[in-house]
C-alpha positions as CSV (number, residue, x, y, z in Angstrom):
1,M,-26.3,-67.3,11.9
2,L,-26.4,-71.1,11.0
3,R,-27.6,-72.5,7.5
4,D,-27.5,-76.1,6.5
5,V,-28.4,-78.2,9.4
6,T,-29.1,-81.3,10.2
7,L,-29.1,-83.2,13.2
8,S,-30.5,-86.4,14.8
9,L,-30.1,-86.4,18.9
10,P,-31.2,-89.6,20.3
11,P,-33.2,-90.3,23.7
12,G,-31.1,-91.2,26.5
13,G,-28.1,-89.8,24.7
14,V,-25.6,-86.5,26.1
15,T,-24.6,-84.3,23.1
16,E,-21.6,-81.9,23.7
17,V,-21.8,-78.4,21.5
18,T,-18.0,-76.8,20.9
19,G,-17.5,-73.5,19.7
20,R,-15.9,-70.6,20.1
21,N,-17.5,-67.5,21.6
22,G,-20.0,-66.2,19.2
23,A,-19.4,-69.1,16.9
24,G,-23.7,-70.0,17.0
25,K,-23.9,-72.3,20.3
26,S,-26.8,-70.7,22.1
27,T,-28.4,-69.9,18.6
28,L,-28.1,-73.2,17.9
29,L,-29.3,-74.9,21.6
30,R,-32.4,-72.4,22.3
31,V,-33.2,-73.7,18.7
32,I,-33.1,-77.3,19.9
33,A,-34.8,-76.3,23.2
34,G,-37.4,-74.3,21.5
35,L,-37.4,-71.5,22.0
36,R,-36.0,-69.8,18.7
37,R,-38.0,-70.8,15.4
38,P,-35.3,-71.6,12.2
39,G,-35.2,-70.0,9.4
40,R,-35.9,-72.5,7.3
41,G,-36.7,-76.4,8.2
42,V,-38.2,-78.1,10.8
43,V,-37.2,-79.3,13.9
44,E,-39.7,-82.7,14.4
45,D,-40.2,-85.1,17.3
46,R,-39.2,-82.6,20.2
47,P,-39.9,-83.9,23.7
48,G,-43.3,-82.3,24.8
49,R,-41.5,-82.4,27.9
50,V,-38.1,-79.5,27.8
51,G,-35.9,-78.4,30.1
52,Y,-33.5,-75.3,29.2
53,A,-31.2,-73.7,31.4
54,P,-29.8,-70.8,29.6
55,E,-26.2,-69.7,29.8
56,R,-26.8,-65.9,32.0
57,F,-30.1,-66.7,34.1
58,P,-32.4,-63.6,34.1
59,V,-32.2,-62.1,37.2
60,D,-33.5,-59.2,36.6
61,Q,-36.7,-60.1,37.8
62,P,-38.6,-58.9,40.9
63,F,-39.1,-62.9,42.5
64,T,-37.9,-64.3,45.6
65,V,-36.3,-67.6,44.5
66,R,-39.5,-69.1,46.3
67,T,-41.6,-67.6,44.6
68,Y,-40.1,-67.5,41.2
69,L,-39.5,-71.6,41.1
70,G,-43.3,-71.8,42.2
71,H,-44.4,-69.6,39.5
72,M,-42.9,-71.7,36.7
73,A,-43.8,-75.1,38.4
74,A,-47.1,-73.9,38.2
75,I,-46.7,-72.7,34.9
76,R,-44.8,-76.1,34.3
77,R,-47.8,-78.6,37.1
78,V,-45.2,-79.5,38.6
79,P,-46.1,-81.1,42.0
80,G,-44.5,-79.2,45.0
81,D,-42.2,-82.2,46.4
82,A,-40.5,-82.4,43.0
83,V,-39.0,-79.0,42.9
84,G,-38.3,-79.3,47.0
85,A,-36.0,-82.1,46.1
86,W,-34.0,-80.2,42.9
87,V,-34.1,-77.3,45.9
88,R,-32.3,-79.7,48.4
89,R,-30.2,-81.9,45.8
90,L,-29.2,-78.2,44.3
91,G,-28.3,-77.2,47.5
92,C,-30.6,-74.3,47.1
93,D,-32.6,-74.1,50.5
94,H,-30.5,-71.5,51.6
95,L,-31.7,-69.1,48.7
96,L,-35.6,-69.8,48.8
97,D,-36.1,-66.3,50.6
98,V,-33.3,-64.5,48.2
99,R,-34.7,-62.4,45.5
100,L,-33.1,-62.9,42.1
101,P,-31.3,-59.8,41.8
102,D,-29.6,-60.6,44.7
103,L,-28.1,-63.8,43.7
104,S,-24.9,-64.6,42.8
105,K,-23.4,-66.1,39.8
106,G,-23.4,-69.6,41.4
107,S,-26.2,-69.6,43.0
108,A,-27.8,-67.6,39.5
109,Q,-26.8,-70.5,37.8
110,K,-28.6,-73.4,41.0
111,V,-31.6,-72.2,40.3
112,G,-31.5,-72.0,36.3
113,L,-30.5,-75.0,37.3
114,T,-33.3,-76.5,38.9
115,Q,-35.9,-74.7,36.8
116,A,-34.8,-77.1,34.2
117,L,-34.5,-80.1,35.8
118,M,-38.1,-80.3,38.6
119,G,-40.2,-81.0,35.5
120,S,-38.4,-84.4,34.7
121,P,-37.8,-83.2,31.6
122,D,-37.2,-86.0,28.1
123,L,-35.0,-83.4,27.1
124,L,-32.5,-81.1,28.5
125,V,-30.5,-78.4,27.2
126,L,-27.8,-76.8,29.0
127,D,-25.8,-73.4,28.2
128,E,-23.0,-73.8,30.0
129,P,-23.8,-75.0,33.4
130,F,-20.6,-75.5,35.0
131,A,-19.7,-71.3,35.2
132,G,-20.1,-69.6,38.5
133,L,-21.1,-73.1,40.5
134,D,-19.5,-74.1,43.3
135,A,-17.2,-77.0,43.6
136,A,-18.9,-79.4,45.2
137,T,-22.0,-79.1,42.3
138,R,-19.8,-78.8,40.0
139,D,-18.2,-82.2,40.5
140,A,-21.5,-83.5,41.2
141,L,-23.3,-81.8,38.0
142,P,-21.4,-84.7,35.8
143,A,-22.6,-87.9,37.4
144,L,-25.9,-85.7,37.6
145,I,-26.2,-85.6,33.5
146,S,-25.4,-89.6,33.5
147,E,-28.1,-90.3,35.7
148,L,-30.7,-88.6,33.9
149,A,-29.4,-89.9,30.3
150,A,-29.4,-93.2,31.8
151,G,-33.3,-93.0,32.0
152,G,-34.1,-92.3,28.8
153,T,-33.5,-88.0,28.8
154,T,-31.7,-86.6,25.5
155,V,-29.0,-84.1,27.1
156,V,-27.1,-81.4,25.4
157,V,-24.8,-79.4,26.8
158,S,-22.1,-76.7,25.9
159,D,-19.4,-76.4,28.4
160,H,-16.1,-74.6,28.1
161,Q,-15.4,-75.9,31.5
162,R,-14.6,-79.5,30.2
163,S,-16.2,-80.9,32.7
164,I,-18.2,-83.9,31.0
165,E,-15.6,-85.1,29.1
166,G,-15.1,-87.6,30.8
167,L,-18.5,-89.2,30.6
168,P,-18.7,-92.0,28.5
169,G,-20.1,-92.4,24.6
170,V,-20.8,-88.5,24.8
171,D,-21.2,-87.6,21.1
172,R,-19.5,-83.8,20.1
173,L,-21.5,-81.4,17.7
174,H,-18.9,-78.8,16.5
175,V,-20.0,-74.9,15.5
176,A,-18.0,-73.0,13.4
177,D,-18.9,-71.2,10.7
178,G,-22.7,-71.3,10.2
179,T,-22.3,-75.0,10.0
180,V,-22.6,-77.6,12.6
181,T,-20.0,-80.7,12.1
182,G,-20.7,-83.7,13.9
183,L,-17.8,-85.4,15.9
184,T,-19.3,-88.4,17.0
185,S,-17.7,-90.5,19.9
186,T,-18.4,-93.6,17.8
187,G,-18.0,-92.7,14.4
188,T,-14.9,-90.4,14.3
189,S,-11.3,-92.1,13.6
190,W,-8.9,-90.1,15.9
191,T,-5.4,-90.0,15.8
192,L,-2.9,-89.0,18.6
193,L,-0.7,-85.6,17.9
194,E,2.0,-84.2,20.6
195,V,2.9,-80.7,20.8
196,E,5.2,-79.4,23.0
197,V,3.9,-75.5,23.6
198,P,5.9,-72.9,26.0
199,E,4.2,-73.3,29.9
200,E,2.7,-70.0,29.7
201,E,1.6,-70.3,26.2
202,A,-0.3,-74.2,27.3
203,E,-3.0,-73.1,28.7
204,T,-4.4,-70.5,25.6
205,L,-3.9,-73.1,23.4
206,E,-5.8,-75.7,25.2
207,S,-8.3,-73.7,25.7
208,K,-8.6,-73.2,21.7
209,L,-8.1,-76.6,20.9
210,R,-11.1,-77.8,23.4
211,A,-13.4,-74.8,21.7
212,D,-12.9,-76.8,18.2
213,G,-14.3,-79.3,19.4
214,Y,-10.5,-81.5,20.0
215,R,-9.6,-84.0,22.5
216,V,-6.9,-82.7,25.0
217,R,-5.0,-84.5,27.6
218,R,-2.1,-83.5,29.7
219,P,0.5,-85.9,30.6
220,E,0.4,-86.7,34.6
221,R,3.5,-84.7,36.5
């Protein structure tokens, strides 16, 4: 349960949500996207066009990719050429006649991203969008996020894959113990702390520190 959350998301900004598994990141993202109502308080000035890609795309639906995207486009009044453009850009065109339950994790992620993006959202909420993606799409997605933000889209991302940490001007929100703490890139003072750890423990410790909202850099070998 989250409590006493107060935050503002500027148009054209990119915000990364960090925190351990089970801390409430997905709950916060669903509230931001309008899929869940807060028990108390209000969400104000949410844009009318919202795109949301969940961490786990719901593949247990009796549709092909083509039919699913067509339904979503009709609901949102998205023209077919916009759907086709995103299908091609995200490399989903070969999946159009595949049934949703037959999709791999990475392919399902692509379909989830397509439905989130095809309506030209003013607010884009992505819950672990990089998980399972093929290398080409994973490498291209940070630039796509920057492109959307430059066009005025507000982007909120949770990312355990550490794929957007190199983007300039990213603000960070850390979720822990039911609270949300701002780690704004322009308002937080940082200091460099060097720590030596056994090589076999490095990956685990790095993941934990990043999940806790810290920046981690490894020296080049």
